[in-house]
C-alpha positions, 0 to 999 in steps of 0.5 A: 527512471521516471515516472513522469507523464504515467498514470498511477492508482493508488488506493487507500490515496487520501490519506496518511502513506497511499496520499503522500505516496501520491504526492511524491508520484506527482511531485515527479509529474506522474498523473494519478488516480485517488483511489478511496473509500472517502469522496470528500478526502479523494477529491481534496487530496485531488485538487492539492495533486492538481496544484503541482501541475498533472492530471489527477482524478477521484476515484470511488474504491471500495477495495473489496467490491469487485464492480468498485475495482473494475469501475475505478479501473475502468476510470483510472484509464477514461481520465488518465490516459492507462493505468502503469502504475498500481499502488495497492495501499488500502488498509486496516488495522484490528488488533485482538489476541487469537481467542477473542478474535471474531471471524467477521474481524478475519474476514473483513482484514483479509478481504481488504489486503489480499482479495483488495490486492488481487481484485486491482491487480487483476484490473489493472494487469489486463490494461497494463497487459493491453496495452503493452507498455509494461508496468510497477505493481507495488504492495504495502506489505509491513515488517509483518510480511517478514515476522510476526507480532502479539494480537495481529494475527490477520494482519500478519498473515494478510501481509506473509500473503502480499509478498507471495502474491508479488511473486507471482505477478512477478513472474506472470508479467515479466513477457509483458515488463510489468514488475511486482514488489513489496515495501514492507515499513516498520510503524509509521505514526498514521492514525491506523498505528496512532489506534493501536496505540491505547489498544494495545496498552489494554491488552498487553496491560502496560502504558502508550508510553511502553507500547511505543517504545517497548512494543513498536521501535524496540528493535529499531536502530535509534527508536524513531518511527518510519516516516510517510517520506521514507515509503514513498521514497520506496514507492517511486524507486519502484515505481520508477525501476526500468527493468525485470532486474527489480521483481518480485523483491521486497523491501523493508522500511524500518529503521533497523527493525527486521533486517535480512 
């Protein structure tokens, strides 16, 4: 199992989980397209990745824009020679009870998570199929792909939807050697999660410490956050797996929160 000399497009790759996945894939010899809406952060990430001795290119990409996705995937192939791995990682979080959830926020969150996954998948599959070398599509799900939490209606809906999309891509892609799988992390202490702590404290009328201990980590086996390294190791495993034996699957990386 190897990703050496494979070209990986990682969305939301300029920070957090996406950046660590990009770094770990690069550490194992993959060439990286850093797709992000923040061009300065993407350029900084590319500079860091190039120090690992692999090729890297920055791709400006709002994953909800069909035009930017198509252009970004074309640039990836032009700069790196192919696209063999897609990590659909870009995401946001907005918390509110359903009765107060703005429809615009609902649509925004679904667009980033689901439309973005569809658009990047479609663009990459065309190139993977044409190249005839197979490929790996990896979606960033969540424990919320498996169960629900309060205040997160569109997020839970979107993350459940990614499992359905992965299953379809697994069936359609099999004849072309393309696999599709989902990583389902627990809470990872990224800026996205840090932002949720005071928001949930206000909505639930509890302290921020209680949000961490009694909401975010209460169902883990050890009271620990999942780390970006945990998630990146799983992405490397999915990306490098050599056959259709592992496709259409989801792995929960959560310190035991939700056990299948």
